[in-house]
One Martini backbone bead per residue (centre of mass of N, CA, C, O) as a GRO file, in nm:
protein
  267
    1MET     BB    1   5.581   0.403   0.332
    2LYS     BB    2   5.356   0.438   0.065
    3ILE     BB    3   5.308   0.406  -0.263
    4ASP     BB    4   5.182   0.663  -0.464
    5GLU     BB    5   5.091   0.884  -0.700
    6ASN     BB    6   5.226   1.131  -0.565
    7TYR     BB    7   5.507   1.004  -0.529
    8LEU     BB    8   5.565   0.938  -0.821
    9GLU     BB    9   5.590   1.237  -0.912
   10LEU     BB   10   5.857   1.287  -0.742
   11ILE     BB   11   6.046   1.046  -0.901
   12LEU     BB   12   5.974   1.119  -1.184
   13HIS     BB   13   6.127   1.126  -1.523
   14ASN     BB   14   5.964   1.114  -1.794
   15ASN     BB   15   5.806   0.861  -1.682
   16THR     BB   16   6.073   0.759  -1.521
   17LEU     BB   17   6.349   0.556  -1.424
   18ASN     BB   18   6.638   0.486  -1.297
   19LYS     BB   19   6.856   0.250  -1.203
   20ALA     BB   20   6.876   0.311  -0.897
   21GLN     BB   21   6.572   0.320  -0.847
   22ALA     BB   22   6.514   0.032  -0.941
   23GLU     BB   23   6.690  -0.112  -0.729
   24ILE     BB   24   6.540  -0.011  -0.477
   25LEU     BB   25   6.259  -0.145  -0.607
   26SER     BB   26   6.320  -0.424  -0.745
   27LEU     BB   27   6.371  -0.363  -1.054
   28PRO     BB   28   6.397  -0.402  -1.367
   29PHE     BB   29   6.665  -0.319  -1.610
   30PRO     BB   30   6.478  -0.221  -1.795
   31LEU     BB   31   6.167  -0.126  -1.790
   32GLU     BB   32   5.858  -0.225  -1.759
   33ASP     BB   33   5.540  -0.143  -1.845
   34ASN     BB   34   5.428  -0.243  -1.536
   35TYR     BB   35   5.592  -0.099  -1.298
   36LYS     BB   36   5.379   0.059  -1.137
   37SER     BB   37   5.209  -0.186  -1.035
   38LEU     BB   38   5.458  -0.308  -0.867
   39ILE     BB   39   5.489  -0.036  -0.657
   40LEU     BB   40   5.225   0.008  -0.565
   41GLN     BB   41   5.210  -0.003  -0.212
   42LYS     BB   42   5.492   0.003  -0.137
   43GLU     BB   43   5.719  -0.030   0.109
   44LEU     BB   44   5.908   0.232   0.282
   45ASN     BB   45   6.178   0.361   0.395
   46THR     BB   46   6.346   0.641   0.465
   47ARG     BB   47   6.585   0.604   0.282
   48ASP     BB   48   6.431   0.535   0.014
   49THR     BB   49   6.249   0.781   0.005
   50ASN     BB   50   6.482   0.988  -0.025
   51LEU     BB   51   6.649   0.870  -0.263
   52LEU     BB   52   6.434   0.874  -0.488
   53VAL     BB   53   6.434   1.185  -0.498
   54LEU     BB   54   6.743   1.247  -0.533
   55LEU     BB   55   6.752   1.059  -0.812
   56LYS     BB   56   6.610   1.238  -0.986
   57GLY     BB   57   6.672   1.183  -1.324
   58ASP     BB   58   6.909   1.222  -1.593
   59LEU     BB   59   7.154   1.023  -1.478
   60ALA     BB   60   7.445   0.921  -1.435
   61LEU     BB   61   7.578   0.653  -1.289
   62LYS     BB   62   7.790   0.809  -1.126
   63ALA     BB   63   7.586   1.005  -0.997
   64GLN     BB   64   7.410   0.797  -0.855
   65LYS     BB   65   7.632   0.679  -0.673
   66GLN     BB   66   7.708   0.949  -0.533
   67ILE     BB   67   7.441   1.007  -0.396
   68ILE     BB   68   7.439   0.754  -0.221
   69LYS     BB   69   7.707   0.804  -0.080
   70ASN     BB   70   7.634   1.081   0.043
   71TYR     BB   71   7.394   0.984   0.208
   72GLU     BB   72   7.548   0.776   0.384
   73THR     BB   73   7.747   0.977   0.504
   74LEU     BB   74   7.537   1.159   0.641
   75SER     BB   75   7.399   0.943   0.811
   76ASN     BB   76   7.654   0.856   0.972
   77PHE     BB   77   7.714   1.135   1.090
   78ARG     BB   78   7.453   1.171   1.251
   79LYS     BB   79   7.487   0.919   1.427
   80SER     BB   80   7.766   1.005   1.557
   81LYS     BB   81   7.629   1.267   1.707
   82LYS     BB   82   7.483   1.085   1.876
   83ASP     BB   83   7.396   0.974   2.167
   84GLU     BB   84   7.457   0.700   2.329
   85PRO     BB   85   7.290   0.470   2.467
   86LYS     BB   86   7.303   0.290   2.772
   87LYS     BB   87   7.048   0.143   2.655
   88GLU     BB   88   6.809  -0.032   2.552
   89LYS     BB   89   6.519   0.001   2.438
   90THR     BB   90   6.215  -0.036   2.563
   91ILE     BB   91   5.897  -0.103   2.543
   92ASP     BB   92   5.803   0.146   2.714
   93GLU     BB   93   5.977   0.359   2.550
   94LYS     BB   94   5.768   0.286   2.298
   95ASN     BB   95   5.470   0.296   2.410
   96ILE     BB   96   5.429  -0.006   2.521
   97ILE     BB   97   5.171  -0.185   2.670
   98ASN     BB   98   5.186  -0.439   2.912
   99SER     BB   99   4.977  -0.731   3.039
  100GLY     BB  100   5.221  -0.933   2.975
  101GLY     BB  101   5.373  -1.152   2.805
  102LEU     BB  102   5.616  -1.226   2.574
  103SER     BB  103   5.631  -1.304   2.216
  104ILE     BB  104   5.940  -1.398   2.051
  105TYR     BB  105   6.058  -1.366   1.726
  106CYS     BB  106   6.372  -1.483   1.589
  107ASP     BB  107   6.609  -1.374   1.324
  108GLY     BB  108   6.838  -1.459   1.058
  109ALA     BB  109   7.049  -1.317   0.788
  110CYS     BB  110   7.235  -1.411   0.477
  111SER     BB  111   7.433  -1.287   0.203
  112GLY     BB  112   7.582  -1.519   0.232
  113ASN     BB  113   7.863  -1.740   0.381
  114PRO     BB  114   7.972  -1.494   0.396
  115GLY     BB  115   7.805  -1.166   0.460
  116GLU     BB  116   7.535  -0.998   0.465
  117ALA     BB  117   7.373  -0.905   0.778
  118GLY     BB  118   7.062  -0.978   0.970
  119SER     BB  119   6.792  -0.881   1.195
  120GLY     BB  120   6.479  -1.018   1.344
  121LEU     BB  121   6.150  -0.923   1.491
  122ALA     BB  122   5.854  -1.059   1.665
  123VAL     BB  123   5.624  -0.887   1.885
  124TYR     BB  124   5.408  -1.023   2.127
  125SER     BB  125   5.122  -0.905   2.289
  126ASN     BB  126   4.825  -0.722   2.350
  127ASP     BB  127   4.834  -0.661   2.067
  128ASP     BB  128   4.719  -0.706   1.751
  129LYS     BB  129   5.005  -0.627   1.658
  130PRO     BB  130   5.309  -0.686   1.582
  131ILE     BB  131   5.634  -0.601   1.658
  132LEU     BB  132   5.884  -0.479   1.434
  133TYR     BB  133   6.230  -0.567   1.393
  134TYR     BB  134   6.529  -0.403   1.256
  135GLY     BB  135   6.886  -0.512   1.248
  136ALA     BB  136   7.222  -0.570   1.291
  137TYR     BB  137   7.420  -0.488   1.080
  138VAL     BB  138   7.655  -0.686   0.874
  139GLU     BB  139   7.883  -0.674   0.630
  140ASN     BB  140   8.072  -0.931   0.754
  141GLY     BB  141   7.894  -1.209   0.799
  142THR     BB  142   7.677  -1.450   0.951
  143ASN     BB  143   7.422  -1.648   1.032
  144ASN     BB  144   7.504  -1.688   1.330
  145ILE     BB  145   7.529  -1.391   1.406
  146ALA     BB  146   7.239  -1.313   1.335
  147GLU     BB  147   7.102  -1.508   1.536
  148LEU     BB  148   7.241  -1.401   1.794
  149ASN     BB  149   7.147  -1.108   1.774
  150ALA     BB  150   6.846  -1.173   1.790
  151LEU     BB  151   6.850  -1.316   2.065
  152TYR     BB  152   6.967  -1.081   2.226
  153LYS     BB  153   6.736  -0.884   2.174
  154ALA     BB  154   6.519  -1.062   2.303
  155LEU     BB  155   6.645  -1.057   2.587
  156LEU     BB  156   6.624  -0.751   2.628
  157LEU     BB  157   6.313  -0.738   2.611
  158CYS     BB  158   6.264  -0.928   2.852
  159ASP     BB  159   6.418  -0.751   3.060
  160SER     BB  160   6.187  -0.515   3.020
  161ASN     BB  161   5.972  -0.767   3.125
  162PRO     BB  162   5.991  -0.892   3.446
  163LYS     BB  163   5.683  -0.968   3.552
  164TYR     BB  164   5.687  -1.183   3.319
  165LYS     BB  165   5.636  -1.447   3.115
  166ASN     BB  166   5.862  -1.526   2.862
  167THR     BB  167   5.894  -1.589   2.497
  168ILE     BB  168   6.122  -1.760   2.280
  169PHE     BB  169   6.166  -1.786   1.919
  170SER     BB  170   6.379  -2.018   1.734
  171ASP     BB  171   6.547  -2.162   1.435
  172SER     BB  172   6.825  -2.175   1.612
  173LYS     BB  173   7.002  -2.418   1.755
  174TYR     BB  174   7.273  -2.284   1.790
  175SER     BB  175   7.198  -2.033   1.964
  176ILE     BB  176   7.060  -2.184   2.192
  177ASP     BB  177   7.297  -2.369   2.273
  178CYS     BB  178   7.506  -2.154   2.333
  179ILE     BB  179   7.339  -2.012   2.571
  180CYS     BB  180   7.188  -2.276   2.729
  181THR     BB  181   7.441  -2.499   2.717
  182TRP     BB  182   7.746  -2.469   2.620
  183ALA     BB  183   7.835  -2.228   2.805
  184TYR     BB  184   7.883  -2.388   3.067
  185GLY     BB  185   8.131  -2.550   2.969
  186TRP     BB  186   8.304  -2.313   2.872
  187LYS     BB  187   8.310  -2.158   3.142
  188ALA     BB  188   8.446  -2.388   3.311
  189LYS     BB  189   8.699  -2.349   3.081
  190ASN     BB  190   8.748  -2.047   3.030
  191TRP     BB  191   8.635  -2.019   2.742
  192THR     BB  192   8.674  -2.319   2.629
  193LYS     BB  193   8.751  -2.575   2.375
  194LYS     BB  194   8.764  -2.867   2.233
  195GLY     BB  195   8.916  -2.819   1.907
  196GLY     BB  196   8.891  -2.492   1.950
  197GLU     BB  197   8.731  -2.222   1.880
  198ILE     BB  198   8.496  -1.978   1.981
  199LYS     BB  199   8.262  -1.856   1.806
  200ASN     BB  200   8.129  -1.560   1.902
  201LEU     BB  201   8.208  -1.511   2.207
  202GLU     BB  202   8.120  -1.224   2.303
  203LEU     BB  203   7.823  -1.262   2.232
  204ILE     BB  204   7.776  -1.512   2.407
  205LYS     BB  205   7.849  -1.396   2.682
  206LYS     BB  206   7.628  -1.166   2.698
  207ALA     BB  207   7.386  -1.352   2.650
  208HIS     BB  208   7.431  -1.548   2.886
  209LEU     BB  209   7.423  -1.343   3.114
  210LEU     BB  210   7.129  -1.259   3.058
  211TYR     BB  211   7.002  -1.537   3.080
  212GLU     BB  212   7.078  -1.586   3.378
  213LYS     BB  213   6.909  -1.346   3.488
  214ILE     BB  214   6.606  -1.444   3.332
  215LYS     BB  215   6.539  -1.763   3.319
  216ASP     BB  216   6.302  -1.789   3.539
  217ASN     BB  217   6.124  -1.591   3.317
  218LEU     BB  218   6.189  -1.812   3.078
  219ILE     BB  219   6.127  -1.920   2.735
  220ILE     BB  220   6.293  -2.143   2.500
  221LYS     BB  221   6.220  -2.208   2.154
  222HIS     BB  222   6.211  -2.432   1.893
  223VAL     BB  223   6.166  -2.369   1.542
  224LYS     BB  224   6.060  -2.403   1.231
  225GLY     BB  225   6.168  -2.296   0.938
  226HIS     BB  226   5.971  -2.221   0.682
  227ALA     BB  227   5.654  -2.327   0.809
  228GLY     BB  228   5.426  -2.089   0.849
  229ILE     BB  229   5.511  -1.921   1.090
  230GLU     BB  230   5.440  -1.611   1.145
  231GLY     BB  231   5.666  -1.502   1.332
  232ASN     BB  232   5.902  -1.626   1.172
  233GLU     BB  233   5.839  -1.488   0.900
  234LEU     BB  234   5.862  -1.196   1.001
  235ALA     BB  235   6.154  -1.211   1.105
  236ASP     BB  236   6.275  -1.284   0.834
  237ARG     BB  237   6.196  -1.026   0.678
  238MET     BB  238   6.357  -0.836   0.867
  239ALA     BB  239   6.636  -0.954   0.819
  240VAL     BB  240   6.641  -0.903   0.513
  241TYR     BB  241   6.576  -0.597   0.527
  242THR     BB  242   6.839  -0.510   0.667
  243ILE     BB  243   7.026  -0.558   0.422
  244LYS     BB  244   6.898  -0.316   0.275
  245ALA     BB  245   6.906  -0.087   0.505
  246LYS     BB  246   7.172  -0.099   0.698
  247ASN     BB  247   7.098  -0.115   1.011
  248LYS     BB  248   7.237  -0.132   1.329
  249GLN     BB  249   7.003  -0.024   1.451
  250TYR     BB  250   6.706  -0.061   1.582
  251GLU     BB  251   6.387  -0.079   1.417
  252ILE     BB  252   6.062   0.006   1.347
  253TYR     BB  253   5.817  -0.142   1.152
  254ASN     BB  254   5.593  -0.008   0.931
  255TYR     BB  255   5.248  -0.127   0.904
  256ASN     BB  256   4.925  -0.254   0.792
  257SER     BB  257   4.997  -0.558   0.707
  258ILE     BB  258   5.103  -0.878   0.720
  259ASP     BB  259   5.103  -0.941   0.417
  260SER     BB  260   5.303  -0.714   0.335
  261VAL     BB  261   5.542  -0.853   0.482
  262LEU     BB  262   5.529  -1.142   0.352
  263ASN     BB  263   5.595  -1.006   0.059
  264LEU     BB  264   5.864  -0.990   0.123
  265LYS     BB  265   6.174  -1.072   0.114
  266SER     BB  266   6.327  -1.399   0.078
  267TYR     BB  267   6.548  -1.694   0.111
   0.00000   0.00000   0.00000
């Protein structure tokens, strides 16, 4: 949702925000005089929308941290109670009708390397607006893991659209080479390589297996990152957004304009 004046009234206490609320909104603390203008129309995910209301009040720092901790505990508990799906949700299961091939931009991000990692995708079909996915949060990951996770998700989406020629764009030469080139040599040597271990092997194995299944109906292209390519920039914002949202399962990001997404944080 977008922050408007009505929502501001729900989260403000004595016309101000506390430190935890400021951090969620990426505001400096103490607040600047123009803080309201900085956050009006800002997009919020469900987690942040709920937390900002729960954190309302003149609360001690310890209490603010405890509220966030309790919320995360409850959220994780609810997720654990849900039946795990047997397969990734497909494009059609999300009520998106395709009349042709998909063009999918995928990207990964890491805050530090190693550090918190996330993946993002921008999926173009016959719709006017691309569908944006964010997820695959890894608490202690690497940029390579994030890129591989993003590419694997893109392969899953292509597998759900088998009647058409699909295209995947990634700015990670490493992840493309792992799945499409190097895996053949490693597989021939019983998944070993000369000179050391194959990092991220299990992820590479399952991604390569899926690639082998659908490669005749698939094109994978390398694109330059942070070069103003819309799909790549959108996937990047979703990858970075995942690090903030911390969701392991992929979710669709709701937005009104592409510019609002491009204005999100990037590294």
